[in-house]
C-alpha positions as CSV (number, residue, x, y, z in Angstrom):
1,M,227.5,198.4,326.6
2,R,224.7,196.3,325.1
3,R,222.3,198.4,323.0
4,A,218.6,197.5,323.0
5,A,216.7,198.6,319.9
6,P,214.2,201.3,320.7
7,S,210.5,200.4,320.6
8,A,208.2,202.4,318.4
9,A,204.7,203.2,319.5
10,G,201.8,205.1,318.1
11,S,201.0,206.8,321.5
12,D,203.0,208.2,324.3
13,G,201.4,206.2,327.2
14,G,203.8,205.2,330.0
15,R,206.6,207.0,331.7
16,A,210.3,206.4,331.0
17,G,212.2,205.0,334.0
18,S,215.7,206.0,335.1
19,G,218.5,205.1,332.8
20,R,216.3,205.3,329.7
21,V,216.1,207.8,327.0
22,R,212.7,208.8,325.5
23,T,212.0,210.9,322.4
24,A,208.7,211.7,320.9
25,I,207.6,213.1,317.6
26,R,204.2,214.6,318.3
27,G,201.5,216.5,316.4
28,F,200.5,215.9,312.8
29,V,203.1,214.6,310.5
30,P,202.2,214.1,306.8
31,A,202.4,210.5,305.6
32,L,205.2,209.5,303.4
33,D,204.6,210.3,299.7
34,C,203.8,207.1,297.8
35,L,206.1,206.3,294.9
36,F,204.4,206.2,291.5
37,M,204.3,202.5,291.0
38,G,202.3,200.3,288.6
39,D,198.9,199.3,289.8
40,F,198.0,195.6,290.1
41,D,194.3,196.2,289.4
42,A,195.2,197.8,286.1
43,L,197.4,194.8,285.2
44,Y,194.5,192.5,286.2
45,A,192.1,194.4,284.0
46,S,194.4,193.9,281.0
47,L,194.2,190.1,281.2
48,S,192.2,188.3,278.5
49,E,188.5,187.8,278.9
50,D,189.0,184.2,277.9
51,D,189.2,182.1,281.1
52,R,191.9,179.7,279.8
53,I,194.1,182.5,278.3
54,R,193.6,184.6,281.4
55,G,194.8,181.7,283.6
56,L,197.9,181.2,281.5
57,E,198.7,185.0,281.6
58,F,198.2,185.1,285.4
59,E,200.7,182.2,285.8
60,R,203.3,184.2,283.9
61,V,202.4,187.3,286.0
62,C,203.0,185.2,289.2
63,K,206.4,183.9,287.9
64,W,207.4,187.6,287.2
65,F,206.2,188.6,290.7
66,F,208.2,186.0,292.5
67,E,211.3,186.9,290.5
68,N,211.0,190.7,291.1
69,D,209.3,191.2,294.5
70,P,212.0,192.3,297.1
71,V,211.0,189.6,299.6
72,Y,210.5,186.6,297.4
73,S,213.4,187.4,295.0
74,H,215.6,187.2,298.1
75,E,214.1,183.9,299.3
76,L,213.8,182.1,296.0
77,K,216.7,181.0,293.8
78,R,214.6,179.9,290.8
79,V,211.0,179.8,289.6
80,W,209.5,177.6,286.9
81,L,206.2,177.4,285.2
82,W,204.9,173.9,285.7
83,R,205.4,172.9,282.1
84,D,209.0,174.0,282.3
85,W,209.9,172.3,285.6
86,P,212.2,169.3,284.9
87,G,210.6,167.2,287.6
88,R,207.0,167.5,286.5
89,W,205.0,164.3,286.2
90,G,202.4,165.0,283.6
91,G,200.1,167.6,282.3
92,D,197.6,169.4,284.6
93,A,198.5,168.4,288.1
94,G,196.8,171.3,289.8
95,I,200.3,172.9,290.3
96,D,201.0,176.0,288.1
97,L,204.5,177.0,289.3
98,V,207.4,175.4,291.1
99,A,210.0,177.5,293.0
100,E,213.3,176.5,294.6
101,D,214.3,178.5,297.7
102,R,217.8,179.4,299.0
103,N,217.9,176.2,301.0
104,G,217.3,174.0,298.0
105,E,213.7,173.2,299.1
106,L,210.9,173.2,296.5
107,W,207.6,175.1,296.7
108,A,204.4,174.1,294.9
109,I,202.3,177.1,293.8
110,Q,198.8,177.3,292.4
111,A,197.9,180.5,290.6
112,K,194.2,181.3,290.1
113,A,192.9,184.4,288.3
114,Y,189.5,184.5,289.9
115,K,187.0,187.3,289.8
116,P,187.6,189.5,292.9
117,K,184.3,188.6,294.4
118,Y,184.8,184.8,293.9
119,R,184.9,182.8,297.1
120,V,187.4,180.0,297.1
121,S,186.1,176.6,298.4
122,K,187.6,173.4,299.6
123,K,186.8,171.8,296.3
124,D,188.9,174.5,294.5
125,V,192.1,173.5,296.5
126,D,191.6,169.8,297.0
127,K,193.4,168.7,293.8
128,F,196.3,171.1,294.4
129,L,196.8,170.0,298.0
130,S,196.6,166.4,297.0
131,E,199.2,166.6,294.1
132,S,201.5,168.9,296.0
133,G,201.5,166.6,299.1
134,R,204.3,164.6,297.5
135,K,207.5,164.3,299.4
136,V,209.4,166.5,296.9
137,F,207.7,169.7,298.1
138,S,208.3,171.4,301.5
139,Y,205.9,174.3,301.1
140,R,202.6,175.0,299.2
141,M,201.0,178.3,298.3
142,L,197.7,179.3,296.7
143,I,198.0,182.7,295.1
144,A,194.7,184.2,293.8
145,T,193.0,187.4,292.7
146,T,190.4,187.3,295.5
147,D,190.5,187.8,299.2
148,L,187.5,185.5,299.9
149,I,187.6,181.9,301.0
150,D,185.0,179.8,302.8
151,R,185.7,178.5,306.3
152,T,186.1,174.9,305.2
153,G,188.6,175.9,302.5
154,E,190.6,178.1,304.8
155,R,190.6,175.4,307.5
156,T,191.8,172.8,305.0
157,I,194.8,175.0,304.0
158,Q,195.7,175.9,307.6
159,Q,195.5,172.4,309.0
160,Q,197.8,170.7,306.5
161,E,200.8,168.9,308.0
162,K,203.0,170.4,305.3
163,R,203.3,174.2,305.4
164,S,200.6,175.9,303.2
165,S,199.4,179.5,302.7
166,F,196.9,181.6,300.8
167,F,198.3,184.7,299.1
168,R,195.4,187.0,298.5
169,L,194.4,189.9,296.2
170,N,195.2,192.5,298.9
171,D,198.7,190.9,299.2
172,L,199.3,191.5,295.5
173,R,198.0,195.1,295.7
174,A,200.3,195.8,298.7
175,A,203.4,194.3,297.1
176,S,206.5,196.6,296.7
177,V,206.8,196.0,292.9
178,D,206.2,198.2,289.9
179,W,203.5,196.2,288.2
180,P,203.7,196.2,284.4
181,A,200.8,197.6,282.4
182,S,200.1,194.2,280.7
183,P,201.3,190.6,280.5
184,A,203.1,191.6,277.3
185,Q,205.4,193.8,279.4
186,L,206.7,191.3,281.9
187,R,210.4,192.3,281.8
188,P,212.8,192.3,284.7
189,A,211.8,195.2,287.0
190,R,214.3,197.8,288.0
191,R,214.5,197.8,291.8
192,R,213.1,201.0,293.2
193,K,215.5,203.4,294.9
194,P,215.5,202.8,298.7
195,A,213.7,205.5,300.7
196,R,215.8,207.9,302.6
197,P,214.9,209.6,305.9
198,R,212.6,212.6,305.9
199,P,213.5,215.6,308.1
200,H,211.3,214.5,311.0
201,Q,212.7,211.0,310.7
202,K,216.3,212.4,310.8
203,K,215.5,214.1,314.0
204,A,214.1,210.9,315.5
205,I,217.2,209.0,314.4
206,G,219.5,211.6,315.8
207,D,217.7,211.6,319.2
208,V,217.9,207.8,319.5
209,V,221.6,207.7,318.6
210,T,222.3,210.5,321.1
211,G,220.2,208.8,323.7
212,F,222.2,205.6,323.4
213,E,225.4,207.5,324.3
214,T,224.2,207.7,327.9
215,S,221.5,205.0,328.2
216,E,221.1,201.4,327.1
217,R,217.3,201.5,326.6
218,G,215.0,203.8,324.8
219,Q,211.4,204.4,323.7
220,L,210.6,206.2,320.5
221,V,207.1,207.6,320.2
222,M,205.9,208.7,316.7
223,A,202.6,209.8,315.3
224,C,200.5,207.7,312.9
225,G,201.6,208.2,309.3
226,S,205.1,209.4,310.2
227,G,206.8,206.3,309.0
228,K,207.7,204.3,312.1
229,T,208.5,201.1,310.1
230,L,211.1,202.9,308.0
231,T,212.4,204.9,310.9
232,S,213.1,201.7,312.8
233,L,215.0,200.4,309.7
234,F,217.0,203.6,309.5
235,I,217.9,203.4,313.2
236,A,219.1,199.8,312.9
237,E,221.3,200.7,309.9
238,K,222.6,203.8,311.7
239,L,223.6,201.8,314.8
240,Q,225.0,199.1,312.5
241,S,223.0,196.6,314.5
242,K,224.1,193.0,314.0
243,R,220.9,191.6,315.4
244,T,217.5,193.4,315.7
245,L,214.5,191.9,317.5
246,V,211.1,193.1,316.1
247,L,208.0,192.3,318.1
248,L,204.6,192.9,316.5
249,P,201.0,192.1,317.5
250,S,199.9,190.4,314.2
251,L,201.2,188.5,311.2
252,S,200.0,191.2,308.9
253,L,202.1,193.8,310.5
254,L,205.1,191.4,310.5
255,K,204.6,190.9,306.7
256,Q,204.3,194.7,306.2
257,T,207.5,195.4,308.1
258,L,209.4,192.7,306.3
259,N,208.2,194.0,302.9
260,E,209.2,197.6,303.8
261,W,212.6,196.6,305.3
262,R,213.4,194.3,302.4
263,A,212.5,196.9,299.8
264,N,214.4,199.8,301.4
265,A,217.4,198.2,303.2
266,V,220.8,199.6,302.1
267,T,222.5,196.5,303.6
268,D,221.0,193.1,303.0
269,F,219.8,191.1,306.0
270,V,218.9,187.5,306.7
């Protein structure tokens, strides 16, 4: 029998048809306790007041982030500061870091320690996009300590023929890493212990596994804050699923799910 992964929803609209199992976790369920992790804002506040020094410190912070974040440390094989990359072609080329992914392709990365209320403009990214447009790079990323970018700048990044993205302040704040207190403490991070199912999640997992004994489809309905993202991971691991299809309505939710799964998976996945 082919097992279809259960869908997770925040409401219990719809009625289960014949041949399907449906389980619901209703009522108020406390949100999962947050792990005590280092705060990016505190790290940012510890950077130098001098613009040049702050920029250099942030480049080192970004290198540490790519090497220790659960998602990027899995995708990337090596990360260099621009001055240490063997293939560099001069001094300031608008590129601050270079990374090599698991496929051997190179990423060009620009790191900017802006004030949080600074709005990135097209002028700010032009040099980086021009220099990183060389054939050697397959992907470009601007990582900055602001969420703001003007329309022209955003359109310029989005409409590049070569893949390009903007990694924002809120992305840094949401990262599943234990940020050090200052740039002086950029040591390899100990990976946090994967989360384990809470009692209400164990019940949901058990209901789904039991349901699949008699049905090939199911719907799992859980309340907001009950940990649907992690529960879906726990179910996939419990079923020893070889392939799991995850459908989400937005890229932000996709990124959130990938971050949570990568940070808490017991068994690695592609």
